[in-house]
N, C-alpha and C positions, 0 to 999 in steps of 0.2 A: 609679585610672585600672587596669581589668585587661590584663593582658596581650593582648590584642587589640587594645584602642585602643593600648597604646603602640605596639607591629608597624604600624598605620597610619598613625600619629603619625609614627614614622620613616620610612616609607616617600612621608608627602606631600612630604616635603621633596628624597626622589631624586631629580636631576636626569636619572636612566639609567632611570626606571618607562617602561615602555608599557605596551601592553596584550599584548604576546608575552609578557613576563618576571615581570607582576603576581603569576597565582597562584605559579610557582617562587619568586620573593623573600620570598612571604608565606611560604610552606615552609621556606623558609633562616634567617628572622628567629624563625621559631618553634623551631627545631631549636637556633638558636645560643640563645635565651635560656635553654631546658630547660638548656645545656651550661653556661650563666654561672651556673643557680640551687641545680644540683645540690649542686655544693662549702659551697653555705650552707645546708644540710640545717635546720640547727639551727634559723637565723632568715627563714627563706624556704620552709619546707615547703609551705604552705599553698599559696602563688603558685607553686611548680611543679609540686605537684599540680593545680592549674585550670588551668597551661599546658598538661601532656599530656596533662589531658581533652581539651580543647577540640581540639588536634592530632588525637589519635587518633581522637575522634569526626566532625573533618573529613576524615581518611585511611577511614575506612568508606566514607562518601558518595563517594567519588573523585575528593577535591580538588573539588567541584562550588559555582559559583559560588550556586546554590542555598540551601545547607548553612545551617540556622538553627542557632548558636552561641547557646552560654547566657549570655554575655555581651549580648546587646540584638540579635541579630535574624540577618540578611543580613549579607555582606562591606557593601553597596551602602548597605544602611540604617546602619549605624554609617558610613560614609565622610558619606555627608549630613548625621547627626546630629552629627558632630565637624566640619560644614565644610572635610573632607578634598579638597578639589576638585582634585585633581590624582592621587589615587588613585579617585573616582569615575570620571571621565573614561575610566583606564584600561580600570577595570571594564566603561562602557557597549560601549566600544570592543571588549571582548574578548564582548561578548552577553549581558550580567548584562540581565535584563530591569528598565526602567525606572518598570515600574506594579506589580511583584513584591510581596507580601504577608509580612510576619513573622510570626511567632507571635502577637503584641499584635493582628494584622489591621490594619496600618498598612502602607501603599505610603513607599516614600523621601522623597517631598513629605512625607505627615502627618509625618516625622522632624525633617526642615528645619524645615519651620514651628513644630512643638514647640517646637524648642530656638530657635526666632530667627535662624537662619542665611537671612539675606536673599539675599546673593548666592548662597547653594544654590541656595534657591529660583526666582533669577532663573535659574539652569543647570538645574535642572528643566524647566523650564518653556519654556524653550527649545529643550530635547530631546525635547519630547512627552511629557510624566509629563502624566496625569488630573486637571486643575484640581479636577474634580468628584468626584475618587472620595473614595466611604467607607469609614471602618473597620466592620471585621465584629463587631470586638467591645466595643465602648465607643460604643455609640448612632447610630452609625451618622454620628460627624460627616466634614464635608469639612474640607480645608486651611481655607476660610474659617470656618467655623462653630471651630477650634481655636484661630485667630489671635484671633476676637475673644475666647473664653474664656480665652484666655489674656491678653488686653489689662486684665482684669479686676480690682478691687484682691483677689479672695482669694490669688492668687497672688504678691503683691505681698511682698517683702523688702526689708531693711537700711533706710537714710534715706529722708528722703521726697524728696531728690533720687535717689538708686537707686531708687526707687518711678516717678519723671519718667522717667528713663531705659528705664525697663523696658516702661514703657506705650506710650513714643515708635517702642521698638523695634519689638514688634507690630503698631503701629498703620502703620507704614511699611510693612510686611508684606502688611497687607489694604488699605492702598492698590493696590499691587504686584497683590494678587488680582485687586482690582476690576479695574484697567485689563486686567488682562489676560484678565477677559469672565469671572470666579468667577458659579457664580448667587447674588447674595444672598439668594436663598428656600431652598437647598436646606440641609437639615438646621437652618433657622430660625436665622440666626444672631442675627437683631436680639432672638430670645426669651433667648439666651445673655446679652447685652448689657445686655437690661433684669433680670434674674433675678440675674446675675452681679455686679450692683451697678456696670454698666462706667458711664462718664462721658457726660454729654450734649450732647458734642461727637459721641463713638463711633455713640452713637444717632443724632444727626442725620447722620452720616457714611452711616451705610448706608439712609436712610430716605431720604436727596436722591439715594443711585444704586438706588434702586428696591427695597428689601424692603418687602415687603408687613405694615402694620399688623395683627395678629389682634386678635380679642378677649382673650386670655390673656395681651396680654402689658400691658394697664394693669392687667389682675389683678395680675402680677407687681411691676410698680410700684408700685402700692400697698402692696402686702404687703413692698417695701422701703424706703416712706416717703421713694419719693423724688419730693419734690415737683414739681421742674423737668423730670423724665421725665415723667411722669403729665401734667402740663400741655402740654406737647409734642406727647404720640399725642392727646388731645383734641381737642388745636388742629388735628390733623390726623386727622381722624376715626374715633376711637376711641369704641365705644358704652359711654357711663359708666353705664349700667345693664345693660350685655351679663349673662348668667348663665352659668356653666360647665357641667361634666359636673352636677355638684353642684347647682344652680342657685344657686351664689353668685355676687355680685358685688364689682366690685372696693371697693364701701364694708363688704362681709361681710371683706374680706381688711386692710383700710387698716391703716394701723403709723404713728403723726408725728401732732400735732396741725395739723400745717401744711397736709398734704397729705390730711387728714381732711375739712379747712376746705374746700379748694378744691373736693373731690367734691362735697359740699353745696352751693358756691355754683355747679358749674357742674352744675349739676340732677340729683344722686344721688336715687334712692327711698330714705326713710329706714325705711321700714315695710315694703320687699319681703323677702319670704322666700323663703329655698331649701330645697332637697329635702327637708327636714328640717321646713319649720317657721319656720324660725328667724329673724328679722332680722339687720341689724349688731347692734344692743345687744344682744341674746343675749349676744354674742361677745367684746364689749367691757365688759360686766357680768361675763361669767364669768371676763376678764381683770383685775376688780376695776380695769381703767380710769377714774379718776374723775373725771381731765378731759377725756375724750372722751365718756365718757355723760354729763354737765350737757350737752355741745354739742350732742350728740343728740338729748335730752331737750327743750332749747331750741330747737331746731329741728322739734317733731314727731312724735318718735321716740315711739313707745309702752312705755312699760315695765308694760304689764299684756300683753301682744301673747302669746299663746298658742302654743309650738314645738307637733308632733303629737305630741309627748309630754308635754300638756299644763303643760310649762313657762314659766314668764313670765322677762323679763329681771332683774327684784327676785326671784325663788325661785334664778335661776344666783347672783345677786352675795352673797347670805344662803345658799347652800348651802355656793360655792367657800368664800369666808370663814371662816364655821365651820369646814371642812374643813383648811385654810389654818390655823386657830389648833390643834386637832388634833395636827398635822403641826409643829408651832412655827416656821413661816415668819417671817420675821423682817418687822417691821412691823405685823404681823397685834393687837398690843394696843394700836394708836391707834384714837379716837374711829373708830365708823364710819360710812361716806359718807353717802352723799346717798340712797343705794339702797337701803341698810338701815337709814334714820330711816323712810324710807316705808315700809318692809314692818312696821317696828314700829308705825309710828301705823294701820298698815292692818289689824294681826293685833287691834288695838284695837279696831277699827272707827268709832272718830270720825269721820264724815263722809268719809273719805278715800277711797272705794267708789265714793262719786259726786262727789267733789272734783275729784276729777282729772279727771272726763268733764266737769265742767261748768267748771272753771276753767285746766283743762290743769296740764299735768304738772309745768312747773314751777312754777306757783302752789302748786300740791300738794305737792310737794317744800319750796318755800319755809316753806308753813303748818307742815309736821310735824320740822323739821329739830331741833326738842327730844325728842322723840318720845312727844310727850303733847299734849294739848289743853287750853290755858288756858280759862278761864271767858271771857273777851271771845272765842276764835277763831269763835264764830258770829255774832259781829258784824263780824268780821275777812272771812268770807264772802260777808255781806252783800247788797245787791240784785243784786251782778253776778249770782249765784247764782241770782236770785229771775228774773231779763230773761234768764238762760240757760235756765231751767224753761219760763218761758213760751214761748220761744221753741221750744224741744223739745216740749211740749204742742199750740203750733199746729199741728206737723208728727204730732200724733194719737202722738208718746210719751207712754205715762203718767209720770205722777212718782213712783207706787210704784215703779218698776223703780231707783230714787234710794234708796228711803228704808231708814236703817240696821238691819241686823236685830238686833243684839243689843237688852236692855233699856238698857242703859247709853247707846248708842246713839240710841235711842228719846230718852228722858229728853233729852239734848242737846239731839233733834231738836226737842222738844216747845216748849223752852225759845227754839231761834231761831226758831221759828216765833211764839210768845209777842211774841219781840219785834222782831219785823218789821210785828208787826200793833198795837202797842200807839203809840198818840201820843207825837210825837215833842217 
């Protein structure tokens, strides 16, 4: 605690403090402390210099109530931050502006909210503080958006019990601000709650009190892997296939198997492309996410879909894995996953190019998980392939499209055709 905080703390307990003497009493406390500290120069040199510097700077301003102290702003902000109600009442009555900003762009209400001072918040609101005032230097936060931000896990410290008390403190301030008619959409407090890992109860509180669900909120919930919040947003009208400025949908951003399954079950388009021509599978493959990749393919995601740069999810998977191996990343010496095995088979041209199209990606992956085609593989493909080829032919799609291109593949193809034509 700096010297000015100590001074204000002392004065907050002074029963004789009032608007007529508060400035003089602060001056006297500065002088008294410097007199106490100077004889202790060897141990208190730094504190003495700081105290003297703050005092001299304030003196140059004519002992103005609007002076910005290095220790945290104006007197009103320091009193609000530390919950010195007696001091702030006297400063207000002396003429200090209730909405004056400090060098951080905060007004006293922001300071009180940030430090969880509910009693001070109530006092400031009762005395005309602007409940929707925005900061100038930190993303135009309102007191409500700041309180929501502070109620999120990123700021929690200590034990689980401490966490709960910490959250409850800010939730009570949020409820107070809402009761006092704070704008629940100014500076997007719902976006803070979703994006910073707020609880489902906090999200519900905001929505139930008028917060508008924007398309980006579901993106944030999906990215955080918060299934409960994502489901709540969808149930309350969030567009599951909404595309952001980059053309990405929540499925492009999703993390966590449960949230992925939820999005798919609720109608997310698995092959939708963003502004770069990438599908969600491109990103999952790039992250070497085997579990998510398989779920996506099982639900119709195309491992051969090309982005604008020509890359397929298989390409991204292989390139990323090879790069990771070069960098010595842990876990990259394990047997290659489904997409890698599919790529290996694809490079050998053993019917994968057309079996993927004919039988579906899951069947193709299953067929080629060894990276090689056995002599029995044509019979495994069997009649199902012929049926689909016939169906495609009926639609005037030529079978030639699906013929293998290499000599090795043609031999296997001829064997496959002969096997199908021979008597059983």
